[in-house]
DOVO-783999 format. One record per residue (C-alpha): x, y, z. Coordinates in steps of 0.5 Angstrom, whole numbers, plus 500, padded with zeros to 3 digits. Example, Ala and Ser with C-alpha at 12.3 -4.5 7.8 and 13.67 -1.06 7.14 Angstrom:
+-----+-----+-----+
:  c1 :  c2 :  c3 :
+-----+-----+-----+
: 525 : 491 : 516 :
: 527 : 498 : 514 :
+-----+-----+-----+
***
This chain:
+-----+-----+-----+
:  c1 :  c2 :  c3 :
+-----+-----+-----+
: 500 : 500 : 500 :
: 503 : 507 : 498 :
: 504 : 511 : 504 :
: 501 : 518 : 504 :
: 503 : 524 : 508 :
: 499 : 530 : 509 :
: 502 : 536 : 512 :
: 496 : 541 : 515 :
: 489 : 539 : 518 :
: 485 : 545 : 516 :
: 479 : 544 : 512 :
: 483 : 542 : 506 :
: 488 : 538 : 509 :
: 482 : 534 : 513 :
: 478 : 533 : 506 :
: 483 : 530 : 503 :
: 484 : 525 : 508 :
: 477 : 523 : 509 :
: 477 : 523 : 501 :
: 483 : 518 : 501 :
: 480 : 514 : 507 :
: 474 : 512 : 503 :
: 478 : 510 : 497 :
: 482 : 505 : 501 :
: 488 : 509 : 503 :
: 492 : 509 : 509 :
: 494 : 517 : 511 :
: 498 : 520 : 516 :
: 496 : 527 : 517 :
: 501 : 532 : 521 :
: 499 : 539 : 524 :
: 501 : 544 : 528 :
: 494 : 546 : 531 :
: 492 : 554 : 531 :
: 495 : 558 : 536 :
: 489 : 564 : 536 :
: 482 : 564 : 537 :
: 478 : 566 : 530 :
: 471 : 567 : 528 :
: 470 : 566 : 520 :
: 463 : 568 : 516 :
: 461 : 562 : 512 :
: 455 : 561 : 507 :
: 450 : 556 : 507 :
: 453 : 553 : 501 :
: 460 : 552 : 505 :
: 457 : 548 : 511 :
: 454 : 544 : 506 :
: 460 : 543 : 503 :
: 464 : 541 : 509 :
: 458 : 536 : 511 :
: 459 : 533 : 504 :
: 467 : 532 : 506 :
: 465 : 528 : 512 :
: 466 : 534 : 517 :
: 460 : 533 : 521 :
: 463 : 533 : 528 :
: 467 : 539 : 526 :
: 460 : 543 : 524 :
: 456 : 540 : 531 :
: 458 : 546 : 535 :
: 462 : 551 : 531 :
: 456 : 555 : 528 :
: 452 : 561 : 530 :
: 447 : 564 : 525 :
: 448 : 571 : 524 :
: 444 : 577 : 520 :
: 450 : 581 : 516 :
: 449 : 588 : 515 :
: 453 : 592 : 510 :
: 456 : 599 : 509 :
: 459 : 600 : 502 :
: 459 : 606 : 498 :
: 456 : 610 : 503 :
: 449 : 606 : 503 :
: 447 : 601 : 509 :
: 443 : 595 : 508 :
: 442 : 588 : 511 :
: 444 : 582 : 507 :
: 443 : 575 : 507 :
: 444 : 570 : 513 :
: 451 : 568 : 514 :
: 454 : 563 : 519 :
: 459 : 565 : 524 :
: 464 : 559 : 525 :
: 468 : 558 : 531 :
: 475 : 556 : 529 :
: 477 : 553 : 536 :
: 471 : 549 : 536 :
: 471 : 547 : 529 :
: 478 : 545 : 530 :
: 477 : 540 : 536 :
: 471 : 537 : 532 :
: 475 : 536 : 526 :
: 480 : 532 : 530 :
: 475 : 528 : 532 :
: 472 : 527 : 525 :
: 479 : 525 : 523 :
: 480 : 520 : 528 :
: 473 : 516 : 527 :
: 475 : 515 : 520 :
: 482 : 512 : 522 :
: 487 : 517 : 520 :
: 493 : 517 : 524 :
: 494 : 524 : 527 :
: 501 : 527 : 529 :
: 501 : 534 : 532 :
: 508 : 537 : 531 :
: 511 : 542 : 527 :
: 515 : 541 : 520 :
: 522 : 543 : 521 :
: 524 : 541 : 514 :
: 522 : 536 : 509 :
: 526 : 533 : 503 :
: 523 : 531 : 496 :
: 525 : 527 : 490 :
: 522 : 522 : 485 :
: 523 : 517 : 490 :
: 519 : 520 : 496 :
: 519 : 525 : 501 :
: 523 : 526 : 508 :
: 520 : 530 : 513 :
: 523 : 532 : 520 :
: 519 : 535 : 525 :
: 520 : 538 : 532 :
: 522 : 533 : 538 :
: 527 : 529 : 533 :
: 521 : 525 : 529 :
: 522 : 523 : 522 :
: 517 : 521 : 517 :
: 517 : 518 : 510 :
: 512 : 518 : 505 :
: 511 : 516 : 498 :
: 506 : 521 : 496 :
: 506 : 528 : 500 :
: 500 : 533 : 500 :
: 502 : 540 : 502 :
: 495 : 543 : 506 :
: 499 : 548 : 510 :
: 496 : 554 : 508 :
: 499 : 561 : 506 :
: 505 : 559 : 510 :
: 507 : 553 : 506 :
: 514 : 554 : 502 :
: 513 : 554 : 495 :
: 519 : 554 : 489 :
: 518 : 559 : 484 :
: 514 : 566 : 483 :
: 507 : 565 : 482 :
: 501 : 570 : 481 :
: 500 : 575 : 486 :
: 495 : 580 : 487 :
: 496 : 587 : 491 :
: 500 : 586 : 497 :
: 495 : 586 : 503 :
: 494 : 585 : 510 :
: 489 : 584 : 515 :
: 489 : 586 : 523 :
: 484 : 582 : 527 :
: 482 : 585 : 534 :
: 479 : 581 : 539 :
: 476 : 582 : 545 :
: 471 : 581 : 551 :
: 465 : 585 : 551 :
: 458 : 585 : 554 :
: 453 : 579 : 552 :
: 448 : 581 : 547 :
: 446 : 578 : 540 :
: 450 : 575 : 535 :
: 451 : 579 : 529 :
: 456 : 580 : 523 :
: 458 : 586 : 519 :
: 462 : 589 : 513 :
: 464 : 596 : 512 :
: 469 : 600 : 507 :
: 473 : 605 : 509 :
: 478 : 610 : 506 :
: 484 : 606 : 506 :
: 481 : 599 : 506 :
: 475 : 595 : 509 :
: 473 : 592 : 516 :
: 469 : 585 : 518 :
: 466 : 585 : 524 :
: 463 : 580 : 528 :
: 460 : 579 : 535 :
: 457 : 573 : 539 :
: 452 : 572 : 544 :
: 457 : 571 : 549 :
: 461 : 578 : 548 :
: 467 : 576 : 544 :
: 468 : 581 : 539 :
: 472 : 581 : 533 :
: 474 : 587 : 528 :
: 478 : 585 : 522 :
: 481 : 591 : 518 :
: 484 : 589 : 512 :
: 489 : 594 : 509 :
: 494 : 595 : 503 :
: 501 : 594 : 505 :
: 505 : 599 : 501 :
: 501 : 605 : 503 :
: 497 : 604 : 510 :
: 503 : 607 : 513 :
: 502 : 603 : 520 :
: 506 : 604 : 526 :
: 511 : 599 : 529 :
: 508 : 593 : 533 :
: 508 : 596 : 540 :
: 503 : 602 : 537 :
: 499 : 598 : 533 :
: 494 : 596 : 538 :
: 492 : 603 : 540 :
: 492 : 605 : 533 :
: 487 : 600 : 531 :
: 483 : 602 : 537 :
: 483 : 609 : 535 :
: 481 : 607 : 527 :
: 475 : 603 : 530 :
: 473 : 608 : 535 :
: 473 : 613 : 529 :
: 468 : 609 : 525 :
: 460 : 611 : 527 :
: 458 : 604 : 524 :
: 463 : 600 : 528 :
: 461 : 604 : 535 :
: 454 : 602 : 533 :
: 455 : 595 : 532 :
: 459 : 594 : 538 :
: 455 : 598 : 542 :
: 461 : 601 : 546 :
: 462 : 598 : 553 :
: 469 : 596 : 556 :
: 474 : 592 : 552 :
: 477 : 587 : 556 :
: 483 : 582 : 554 :
: 484 : 586 : 547 :
: 488 : 582 : 543 :
: 491 : 583 : 536 :
: 493 : 578 : 530 :
: 496 : 580 : 524 :
: 496 : 576 : 518 :
: 497 : 576 : 510 :
: 491 : 576 : 506 :
: 495 : 577 : 499 :
: 491 : 573 : 493 :
: 496 : 568 : 491 :
: 496 : 563 : 486 :
: 502 : 558 : 487 :
: 507 : 557 : 481 :
: 506 : 549 : 481 :
: 500 : 545 : 484 :
: 501 : 538 : 483 :
: 507 : 533 : 481 :
: 508 : 526 : 480 :
: 508 : 524 : 487 :
: 505 : 531 : 491 :
: 500 : 536 : 491 :
: 498 : 542 : 493 :
: 491 : 543 : 496 :
: 487 : 549 : 500 :
: 491 : 556 : 501 :
: 497 : 552 : 499 :
: 495 : 552 : 492 :
: 491 : 558 : 492 :
: 489 : 564 : 497 :
: 484 : 569 : 495 :
: 482 : 576 : 498 :
: 477 : 575 : 504 :
: 473 : 580 : 500 :
: 472 : 576 : 494 :
: 469 : 570 : 497 :
: 469 : 565 : 503 :
: 476 : 562 : 503 :
: 474 : 555 : 506 :
: 470 : 554 : 500 :
: 476 : 555 : 495 :
: 480 : 551 : 500 :
: 475 : 545 : 499 :
: 474 : 546 : 492 :
: 481 : 544 : 491 :
: 481 : 539 : 496 :
: 475 : 535 : 494 :
: 478 : 534 : 487 :
: 485 : 532 : 490 :
: 483 : 525 : 492 :
: 481 : 522 : 485 :
: 487 : 526 : 482 :
: 492 : 522 : 487 :
: 488 : 516 : 486 :
: 490 : 517 : 478 :
: 497 : 519 : 479 :
: 498 : 512 : 484 :
: 494 : 507 : 480 :
: 494 : 510 : 473 :
: 501 : 513 : 472 :
: 500 : 513 : 465 :
: 494 : 518 : 466 :
: 499 : 523 : 470 :
: 499 : 529 : 465 :
: 492 : 529 : 465 :
: 491 : 528 : 472 :
: 495 : 534 : 473 :
: 492 : 538 : 468 :
: 485 : 537 : 471 :
: 488 : 539 : 478 :
: 492 : 545 : 475 :
: 486 : 548 : 470 :
: 481 : 548 : 476 :
: 486 : 551 : 481 :
: 488 : 557 : 476 :
: 480 : 558 : 474 :
: 478 : 558 : 481 :
: 483 : 563 : 483 :
: 481 : 568 : 477 :
: 474 : 567 : 478 :
: 474 : 569 : 485 :
: 479 : 575 : 484 :
: 475 : 578 : 479 :
: 469 : 577 : 483 :
: 473 : 581 : 489 :
: 475 : 586 : 483 :
: 468 : 588 : 482 :
: 466 : 588 : 489 :
: 472 : 594 : 490 :
: 469 : 597 : 484 :
: 462 : 598 : 487 :
: 466 : 603 : 492 :
: 466 : 609 : 489 :
: 468 : 615 : 494 :
: 475 : 614 : 494 :
: 477 : 613 : 487 :
: 484 : 616 : 488 :
: 486 : 612 : 494 :
: 491 : 607 : 493 :
: 488 : 601 : 496 :
: 482 : 602 : 492 :
: 486 : 604 : 485 :
: 490 : 597 : 486 :
: 484 : 592 : 487 :
: 479 : 595 : 482 :
: 483 : 593 : 476 :
: 487 : 587 : 478 :
: 487 : 581 : 476 :
: 485 : 583 : 469 :
: 479 : 587 : 465 :
: 475 : 580 : 464 :
: 468 : 580 : 466 :
: 466 : 575 : 472 :
: 460 : 573 : 469 :
: 460 : 573 : 461 :
: 453 : 574 : 457 :
: 450 : 567 : 455 :
: 450 : 565 : 448 :
: 448 : 558 : 446 :
: 451 : 559 : 439 :
: 458 : 560 : 442 :
: 457 : 554 : 446 :
: 464 : 549 : 444 :
: 465 : 542 : 445 :
: 472 : 540 : 447 :
: 475 : 534 : 450 :
: 477 : 535 : 457 :
: 479 : 531 : 464 :
: 473 : 529 : 467 :
: 472 : 525 : 474 :
: 470 : 518 : 472 :
: 469 : 512 : 477 :
: 474 : 514 : 482 :
: 480 : 516 : 477 :
: 481 : 522 : 472 :
: 479 : 521 : 465 :
: 477 : 524 : 458 :
: 471 : 526 : 455 :
: 467 : 531 : 451 :
: 464 : 537 : 455 :
: 461 : 543 : 453 :
: 464 : 550 : 454 :
: 460 : 555 : 456 :
: 462 : 563 : 458 :
: 462 : 561 : 465 :
: 465 : 554 : 465 :
: 471 : 555 : 461 :
: 473 : 548 : 463 :
: 467 : 545 : 461 :
: 461 : 541 : 463 :
: 460 : 534 : 462 :
: 453 : 532 : 464 :
: 447 : 535 : 468 :
: 442 : 530 : 472 :
: 447 : 524 : 469 :
: 445 : 526 : 462 :
: 451 : 528 : 458 :
: 451 : 534 : 455 :
: 455 : 534 : 449 :
: 451 : 529 : 444 :
: 445 : 533 : 446 :
: 448 : 540 : 444 :
: 451 : 537 : 438 :
: 444 : 534 : 436 :
: 440 : 541 : 437 :
: 444 : 544 : 432 :
: 440 : 540 : 427 :
: 434 : 537 : 430 :
: 428 : 540 : 435 :
: 428 : 540 : 442 :
: 423 : 536 : 442 :
: 426 : 530 : 438 :
: 432 : 531 : 442 :
: 430 : 531 : 449 :
: 424 : 526 : 448 :
: 427 : 520 : 451 :
: 429 : 524 : 458 :
: 425 : 522 : 464 :
: 421 : 528 : 468 :
: 426 : 530 : 472 :
: 432 : 530 : 467 :
: 428 : 533 : 462 :
: 426 : 539 : 467 :
: 434 : 540 : 469 :
: 436 : 540 : 462 :
: 431 : 545 : 459 :
: 433 : 549 : 465 :
: 440 : 549 : 463 :
: 439 : 550 : 456 :
: 435 : 556 : 457 :
: 440 : 559 : 462 :
: 445 : 558 : 456 :
: 441 : 562 : 452 :
: 437 : 557 : 448 :
: 431 : 559 : 444 :
: 426 : 553 : 443 :
+-----+-----+-----+
***
């Protein structure tokens, strides 16, 4: 049995471990657990993806529903419900999910590792050395990478956490002249205010003065003052972390793969970080299975992983760019100037045009391995869509060029027919 070692036990590393166990692989996971308390806002879709990955214990006591308020471009409104994910509770449940599925978990910090075509050797603090045939890098933004990948504007997020008075669970987002802030409070009085700024132009003070500086900036915001409702700020702490969008130069090789933030990390405004981490992690077990059991398809498997990581990165980057462009009050400020133009001028959501659909052969996931099949390339899905409700789309689209829709869809069941018709209409098809 091939030995597989995963470095990092965040949602991405855990999802890969659970997926590999379902495929019958023995897995060892090394993790240095998070040292600071954090709260993250996630959507219902993220919760469903986490459950789909098998992280049920991780979610059991970790989420609180919250009505999110938004103050952007001088306008205030209440947006959809988001769920506040308590990371310490989430991480404890995550470890339980791993234990119950038979993943060997080693708590430790990676000091050094050496990789070659023959395998990998990893040295941990405490003197322990591990060897493996296959390595999964899932240590997030801090994972070392060789070469220069694609980077967005250099950005830092300053997380302020303190104990306030008990109240109602809530969260909010506010745009500021030189950045933006996400804030949340739990019913037990734990408060969070995360200020995201431009590294080059923020002119932040030294570390010793940073906490007082952040407090002054927070108290200068009427929106934040109303949100937190004043009161004492006990046990105030500050944690700084990079939030620069990063795409790794290489994300897969013959005996290694990068997932989650180690493969790509997006701007926190452009989409949920956990969602994009899971997107690359959920496909990774099948990619790994292909590399190990069908090495003749190694190039196809690596292409599949690389294309999807790159495409998702650019999609999130363009969504973030459009959010930044919605803020019109500070067009001449360096923070907003840099982010309203990056990564490119491509639209995030292209107009649909049924006549422009193309059929190409692309890598797909089939029966637990990466295979190749005809897919339909659309404006919003440049890597193609293989099937909807189990119905392959390429043959249908090809027939619709010469036959009526009634003829082409005649053999489909009720649910399949409804799903296919809905997809065709969404692509601009006019019966």
